[in-house]
TIGUMI-74101 format. One line per field, with one value per residue (C-alpha): residue number from 0; chain; x, z, y. Coordinates in steps of 0.25 Angstrom, whole numbers, plus 2048, in hexadecimal, padded with zeros to 3 digits. Last residue first. Example, Ala and Ser with C-alpha at 12.3 -4.5 7.8 and 13.67 -1.06 7.14 Angstrom:
2
seq: c(1; 0)
mol: c(A; A)
x: c(837; 831)
z: c(81D; 81F)
y: c(7FC; 7EE)
//
This chain:
446
seq: c(445; 444; 443; 442; 441; 440; 439; 438; 437; 436; 435; 434; 433; 432; 431; 430; 429; 428; 427; 426; 425; 424; 423; 422; 421; 420; 419; 418; 417; 416; 415; 414; 413; 412; 411; 410; 409; 408; 407; 406; 405; 404; 403; 402; 401; 400; 399; 398; 397; 396; 395; 394; 393; 392; 391; 390; 389; 388; 387; 386; 385; 384; 383; 382; 381; 380; 379; 378; 377; 376; 375; 374; 373; 372; 371; 370; 369; 368; 367; 366; 365; 364; 363; 362; 361; 360; 359; 358; 357; 356; 355; 354; 353; 352; 351; 350; 349; 348; 347; 346; 345; 344; 343; 342; 341; 340; 339; 338; 337; 336; 335; 334; 333; 332; 331; 330; 329; 328; 327; 326; 325; 324; 323; 322; 321; 320; 319; 318; 317; 316; 315; 314; 313; 312; 311; 310; 309; 308; 307; 306; 305; 304; 303; 302; 301; 300; 299; 298; 297; 296; 295; 294; 293; 292; 291; 290; 289; 288; 287; 286; 285; 284; 283; 282; 281; 280; 279; 278; 277; 276; 275; 274; 273; 272; 271; 270; 269; 268; 267; 266; 265; 264; 263; 262; 261; 260; 259; 258; 257; 256; 255; 254; 253; 252; 251; 250; 249; 248; 247; 246; 245; 244; 243; 242; 241; 240; 239; 238; 237; 236; 235; 234; 233; 232; 231; 230; 229; 228; 227; 226; 225; 224; 223; 222; 221; 220; 219; 218; 217; 216; 215; 214; 213; 212; 211; 210; 209; 208; 207; 206; 205; 204; 203; 202; 201; 200; 199; 198; 197; 196; 195; 194; 193; 192; 191; 190; 189; 188; 187; 186; 185; 184; 183; 182; 181; 180; 179; 178; 177; 176; 175; 174; 173; 172; 171; 170; 169; 168; 167; 166; 165; 164; 163; 162; 161; 160; 159; 158; 157; 156; 155; 154; 153; 152; 151; 150; 149; 148; 147; 146; 145; 144; 143; 142; 141; 140; 139; 138; 137; 136; 135; 134; 133; 132; 131; 130; 129; 128; 127; 126; 125; 124; 123; 122; 121; 120; 119; 118; 117; 116; 115; 114; 113; 112; 111; 110; 109; 108; 107; 106; 105; 104; 103; 102; 101; 100; 99; 98; 97; 96; 95; 94; 93; 92; 91; 90; 89; 88; 87; 86; 85; 84; 83; 82; 81; 80; 79; 78; 77; 76; 75; 74; 73; 72; 71; 70; 69; 68; 67; 66; 65; 64; 63; 62; 61; 60; 59; 58; 57; 56; 55; 54; 53; 52; 51; 50; 49; 48; 47; 46; 45; 44; 43; 42; 41; 40; 39; 38; 37; 36; 35; 34; 33; 32; 31; 30; 29; 28; 27; 26; 25; 24; 23; 22; 21; 20; 19; 18; 17; 16; 15; 14; 13; 12; 11; 10; 9; 8; 7; 6; 5; 4; 3; 2; 1; 0)
mol: c(A; A; A; A; A; A; A; A; A; A; A; A; A; A; A; A; A; A; A; A; A; A; A; A; A; A; A; A; A; A; A; A; A; A; A; A; A; A; A; A; A; A; A; A; A; A; A; A; A; A; A; A; A; A; A; A; A; A; A; A; A; A; A; A; A; A; A; A; A; A; A; A; A; A; A; A; A; A; A; A; A; A; A; A; A; A; A; A; A; A; A; A; A; A; A; A; A; A; A; A; A; A; A; A; A; A; A; A; A; A; A; A; A; A; A; A; A; A; A; A; A; A; A; A; A; A; A; A; A; A; A; A; A; A; A; A; A; A; A; A; A; A; A; A; A; A; A; A; A; A; A; A; A; A; A; A; A; A; A; A; A; A; A; A; A; A; A; A; A; A; A; A; A; A; A; A; A; A; A; A; A; A; A; A; A; A; A; A; A; A; A; A; A; A; A; A; A; A; A; A; A; A; A; A; A; A; A; A; A; A; A; A; A; A; A; A; A; A; A; A; A; A; A; A; A; A; A; A; A; A; A; A; A; A; A; A; A; A; A; A; A; A; A; A; A; A; A; A; A; A; A; A; A; A; A; A; A; A; A; A; A; A; A; A; A; A; A; A; A; A; A; A; A; A; A; A; A; A; A; A; A; A; A; A; A; A; A; A; A; A; A; A; A; A; A; A; A; A; A; A; A; A; A; A; A; A; A; A; A; A; A; A; A; A; A; A; A; A; A; A; A; A; A; A; A; A; A; A; A; A; A; A; A; A; A; A; A; A; A; A; A; A; A; A; A; A; A; A; A; A; A; A; A; A; A; A; A; A; A; A; A; A; A; A; A; A; A; A; A; A; A; A; A; A; A; A; A; A; A; A; A; A; A; A; A; A; A; A; A; A; A; A; A; A; A; A; A; A; A; A; A; A; A; A; A; A; A; A; A; A; A; A; A; A; A; A; A; A; A; A; A; A; A; A; A; A; A; A; A; A; A; A; A; A; A; A; A; A; A; A; A; A; A; A; A; A)
x: c(E06; E12; E10; E15; E23; E26; E26; E1F; E10; E08; DFE; E00; DF4; DFA; E05; DFB; DF3; E00; E01; DF4; DF3; E01; DF8; DEC; DF4; DFD; DEF; DEA; DE8; DE8; DF7; DF0; DF2; DFD; E02; E10; E1E; E21; E2A; E1F; E1F; E15; E14; E05; E05; E10; E0B; E01; DF2; DEA; DDC; DD4; DD4; DD9; DD6; DD0; DDA; DCD; DD2; DC5; DBD; DBD; DCA; DC1; DB6; DBD; DC8; DD7; DD4; DD2; DDD; DE7; DE3; DE5; DF4; DF7; DF1; DF9; E04; E03; E01; E0C; E16; E11; E17; E21; E23; E27; E2F; E26; E25; E2F; E38; E39; E3A; E48; E4E; E4B; E51; E5E; E60; E5F; E6A; E72; E74; E6C; E74; E6E; E5F; E57; E50; E49; E45; E38; E34; E26; E20; E10; E07; DF9; DFA; E08; E16; E15; E22; E1F; E2B; E30; E39; E39; E3C; E3C; E39; E36; E2D; E31; E2A; E2D; E25; E2A; E1E; E1B; E1B; E23; E1D; E1C; E1D; E21; E2B; E31; E31; E29; E26; E34; E30; E27; E33; E3C; E44; E52; E52; E46; E4B; E58; E4E; E46; E52; E57; E49; E4B; E58; E52; E45; E4C; E4F; E3F; E36; E29; E1F; E1C; E13; E1D; E23; E2D; E2D; E31; E3F; E43; E45; E37; E38; E39; E29; E1F; E14; E13; E0A; E0E; E0B; E10; E0E; E16; E14; E1D; E1B; E1B; E17; E0E; E0A; E03; E01; E02; DFC; DEE; DF4; DF8; DFA; E09; E0F; E15; E12; E0F; E06; DFE; DF8; DFC; DF5; DFD; DEF; DE8; DF1; DF9; DEF; DEB; DFB; DFA; E05; E08; E0F; E01; E00; E0C; E07; DFA; E00; E09; DFD; DFC; E00; E0C; E1A; E26; E33; E3D; E4A; E57; E5B; E60; E5B; E62; E60; E67; E73; E6D; E60; E53; E56; E4A; E3E; E41; E47; E3B; E31; E38; E3A; E2C; E2C; E30; E34; E31; E3A; E45; E44; E45; E39; E36; E39; E42; E38; E3C; E3F; E48; E49; E55; E55; E61; E5C; E55; E59; E59; E58; E52; E54; E51; E5B; E57; E64; E6E; E6A; E6F; E7E; E7D; E7D; E73; E73; E80; E86; E7A; E7B; E89; E90; E87; E86; E83; E7E; E89; E89; E7B; E7C; E74; E7D; E80; E84; E7C; E7D; E74; E74; E69; E5F; E66; E68; E75; E76; E83; E8D; E85; E81; E76; E65; E57; E5F; E57; E60; E5F; E4F; E4D; E49; E4D; E59; E5A; E5A; E4F; E53; E50; E5C; E5C; E68; E71; E7E; E8C; E93; E92; E82; E7B; E6E; E5F; E5C; E4D; E40; E34; E27; E26; E36; E3A; E46; E54; E5F; E6E; E7C; E88; E8D; E8B; E81; E74; E6C; E6F; E6A; E5C; E54; E4A; E3D; E36; E36; E29; E27; E29; E21; E15; E0E; E11; E13; E07; DFF; E01; DFB; DEF; DEE; DEF; DE6; DE5; DEA; DE6; DD7; DD5; DCF; DD4; DCD; DD3; DCC; DD7; DDE; DD4; DD7; DCC; DC9; DD7; DDC; DD4; DDC; DE8; DE1; DDB; DD5; DC6; DBE; DBA)
z: c(83B; 844; 84D; 859; 854; 855; 863; 86D; 868; 864; 86D; 870; 86A; 85F; 85B; 85A; 851; 847; 849; 845; 839; 833; 833; 82E; 822; 820; 81E; 813; 807; 7F9; 7F8; 801; 80E; 818; 825; 82B; 828; 81B; 81F; 81B; 80D; 803; 803; 808; 810; 818; 819; 821; 81B; 81C; 816; 821; 81C; 80E; 80C; 81A; 81C; 81D; 823; 82C; 82D; 838; 831; 824; 82C; 832; 826; 826; 820; 812; 812; 818; 80D; 805; 808; 808; 7FA; 7F4; 7FB; 7F4; 7E5; 7E5; 7EB; 7E0; 7D6; 7DE; 7E2; 7F1; 7EA; 7E9; 7DB; 7D3; 7DF; 7E1; 7D2; 7D3; 7DD; 7D7; 7CB; 7D4; 7DC; 7CE; 7C9; 7D4; 7D4; 7DF; 7EA; 7F4; 7F2; 7F1; 7FB; 7F5; 804; 809; 813; 815; 81C; 823; 826; 829; 838; 83B; 834; 834; 82D; 822; 81F; 812; 80B; 7FD; 7F1; 7E2; 7D6; 7DB; 7E7; 7F4; 7FC; 80B; 817; 826; 82D; 838; 837; 82B; 81F; 811; 800; 7F8; 7FC; 7ED; 7F0; 7FA; 7EF; 7F0; 7FD; 7F6; 7EF; 7F9; 803; 801; 7F2; 7EF; 7F6; 7EE; 7E2; 7E7; 7E7; 7DA; 7D4; 7DB; 7D3; 7C7; 7CA; 7CF; 7C1; 7C2; 7B5; 7BA; 7BB; 7C9; 7D0; 7D4; 7D6; 7CE; 7C2; 7B6; 7B1; 7BD; 7B9; 7BA; 7C2; 7D0; 7D2; 7D7; 7CF; 7C9; 7D0; 7DE; 7E9; 7F8; 804; 812; 820; 82C; 83B; 83D; 82F; 824; 817; 80B; 7FD; 7EF; 7E3; 7E0; 7D3; 7D0; 7C2; 7BE; 7C4; 7BD; 7AE; 7AC; 79F; 7AA; 7B1; 7BD; 7CA; 7D8; 7E0; 7D9; 7D8; 7E5; 7EE; 7F3; 7F4; 802; 80C; 817; 80D; 80C; 81C; 81E; 814; 81C; 829; 829; 827; 81D; 817; 810; 810; 809; 80B; 801; 807; 801; 7F4; 7F8; 803; 803; 804; 807; 802; 7FC; 7F8; 7FF; 80C; 80A; 806; 808; 815; 81B; 816; 81F; 82A; 82B; 834; 841; 83B; 84B; 84E; 845; 84A; 85A; 863; 867; 877; 874; 86A; 862; 856; 84A; 83E; 833; 827; 824; 825; 833; 83A; 849; 84F; 85E; 867; 85E; 861; 867; 862; 86D; 87A; 886; 880; 880; 88F; 894; 89C; 8A2; 897; 88E; 889; 88A; 888; 87F; 876; 86A; 86C; 864; 867; 86A; 865; 85C; 855; 84A; 855; 858; 858; 85E; 853; 859; 84E; 842; 84C; 849; 845; 844; 83D; 82F; 823; 81C; 81B; 81C; 822; 82D; 838; 847; 847; 850; 85F; 868; 86D; 86B; 85E; 855; 84B; 853; 851; 84C; 84D; 843; 849; 841; 84D; 845; 846; 83A; 83A; 83A; 83E; 844; 843; 84D; 845; 844; 845; 839; 830; 82D; 828; 82C; 829; 834; 833; 824; 820; 824; 819; 815; 822; 821; 827; 833; 832; 83F; 848; 850; 85F; 85D; 852; 855; 863; 865; 856; 854; 85E; 85B; 84C; 855; 859; 84D; 846; 838; 834; 83F; 83E; 831; 83A; 836; 830; 82B; 835; 83C; 83C; 844; 848; 84C; 859; 85B; 85B; 867; 872; 86B; 86F; 865; 86C; 86D; 864; 869)
y: c(523; 527; 533; 52E; 52A; 538; 538; 541; 53E; 54B; 54B; 559; 560; 567; 55D; 552; 55B; 55C; 54D; 54B; 555; 54F; 542; 548; 54E; 542; 53A; 546; 53B; 53A; 533; 529; 527; 526; 51F; 51D; 515; 50F; 504; 4FA; 4FD; 4FD; 50E; 50E; 502; 505; 514; 50F; 513; 51D; 51D; 524; 531; 533; 541; 546; 553; 55C; 56A; 56D; 57A; 585; 58C; 58E; 595; 59F; 5A1; 59C; 58D; 592; 59C; 591; 587; 592; 595; 585; 583; 590; 58C; 57E; 582; 58D; 581; 577; 583; 588; 595; 590; 585; 577; 576; 580; 581; 572; 56F; 579; 571; 565; 56A; 56F; 561; 55A; 564; 563; 554; 54C; 546; 54F; 54E; 559; 562; 56F; 577; 57D; 587; 589; 594; 594; 59D; 59C; 597; 59E; 59E; 58E; 588; 57F; 576; 572; 567; 564; 55A; 55B; 553; 548; 54B; 54C; 558; 55C; 560; 564; 56B; 564; 558; 551; 554; 54D; 54D; 544; 53A; 538; 52C; 525; 51B; 516; 510; 503; 501; 4FB; 501; 503; 4FE; 506; 512; 511; 512; 51C; 526; 522; 525; 533; 536; 531; 53A; 547; 54F; 550; 555; 55A; 551; 54F; 544; 53A; 52E; 52B; 534; 52D; 528; 525; 515; 512; 505; 50B; 50C; 516; 516; 525; 52F; 52D; 535; 537; 53D; 53C; 541; 542; 543; 533; 52C; 531; 52D; 533; 52A; 52A; 524; 52C; 532; 53F; 545; 549; 556; 562; 560; 56E; 569; 561; 56F; 570; 569; 56D; 56F; 566; 55A; 55C; 55E; 550; 54F; 554; 54E; 552; 55D; 564; 563; 56B; 575; 577; 575; 582; 58B; 594; 5A1; 59C; 5A0; 59C; 597; 58E; 589; 589; 582; 575; 56B; 55E; 54F; 542; 53C; 52F; 534; 52E; 536; 542; 53B; 52D; 531; 539; 52E; 524; 52E; 531; 524; 52E; 53D; 541; 535; 53A; 548; 543; 544; 552; 554; 560; 568; 573; 568; 56A; 562; 560; 558; 551; 543; 545; 552; 557; 564; 566; 570; 57B; 585; 593; 59B; 59F; 5A7; 59F; 59F; 5AF; 5AE; 5B9; 5C6; 5C7; 5CF; 5D4; 5E1; 5E5; 5D7; 5D2; 5DF; 5D7; 5C9; 5BE; 5AF; 5A9; 59A; 595; 58A; 594; 59F; 5AA; 5B8; 5C4; 5CE; 5D7; 5D7; 5CE; 5C2; 5BC; 5AF; 5A7; 59E; 59E; 597; 599; 597; 59E; 5AB; 5B2; 5AE; 5B5; 5B6; 5C1; 5BB; 5C7; 5C3; 5B3; 5B4; 5AD; 5A1; 596; 58D; 580; 579; 56F; 56D; 56E; 574; 581; 580; 57B; 583; 584; 591; 592; 59B; 597; 596; 586; 584; 58C; 58F; 593; 58D; 58C; 587; 58B; 57E; 577; 56E; 575; 577; 567; 565; 567; 571; 574; 56A; 56A; 55E; 562; 567; 577; 576; 56E; 572; 581; 586; 57E; 582; 590; 58D; 586; 594; 59C; 594; 592; 585; 57D; 585; 57C; 573; 564; 558; 549; 542; 53C; 548; 550; 55E; 568; 560; 55B; 569; 56D; 569; 570; 57C; 586; 592; 594; 59C; 5AA)
//
């Protein structure tokens, strides 16, 4: 019988500095259990956006690792995250994706909780429970740390965790250029999409953090479809603190095209957002200077461990890759738009999001096949004892300031054909798994 996999063994099989990682990390039940213990209870995990929780009683349901949670704005106006598990026998007290309510009632035995999580009603309480327990001691388990940044709400079970702003760290600059470049911020529209794929949660996360290498091959379409422009060798991958960012150019990033052509894109589809994007780039150029406009739109990226985004000139989305076991992942995904956009433009972006990266979208279907078949290729006895190769761009790393052309750009990166971010993400994963992760988010600066 093979020896059990322990944290001390992981550095022998995961070597980010060499661009190599055993495929056991995608298929091993022991490694997966260590992730549930060492990563998800100690990380800031994305819960939702304030635009989804604008009124008292508004709620949504999501997950933190494998734990189901309710994210709710209580009657007192405070946003909380509550474990979606009745204190009686454990049944989920809420089975809706979203809504508005003043209470949550367990369908099994009707224990009833307020939208602040307090236990208020227990059938037969006086007859069967009098003197056994006090209802105030058995409210829904509350996530002790809930914080937001730019309207994005995150939760953490770890009381000793650094503040969310420190977790995001220097990546805040890049995050703001994706989600805070419009005067009124962003909102989530159209509800949540959910789908499940037989793959490890790290595989789609690594793809978003970031993999431009696959685009020209996995997403190739006949020229007559007119979906994508030819890719060039321009672009870069960046990381700073807990965030990872991938970018690609097919046209010069200049401000002198008057918004008549796609500013910064490999997409060829008609796009009503172009003129608004040009206005945003002009504001950024006025505030930061021209080099920072190269970062708009922001491409694709991840905040460790599993929050991902895509920002291109024809759509914007955020998603979370929730683990469901070593070989199963459920993605929750939302369409994101600028609040100030006209309703018809918002609707056009929503439709383009559905067409391309919705669960039945042209490009998401490609990626889902990739993710599942990567898992299948790693699942066999021989396959899981091979190594995944992440050597692309190894030894070619540069500072982000040099890449972007602005000394204010934090972190490090590589060229567009690089797996520098996958290596960096894997190093942080390894640090968490072995217990060597620094107590402060700033300890992960590149």
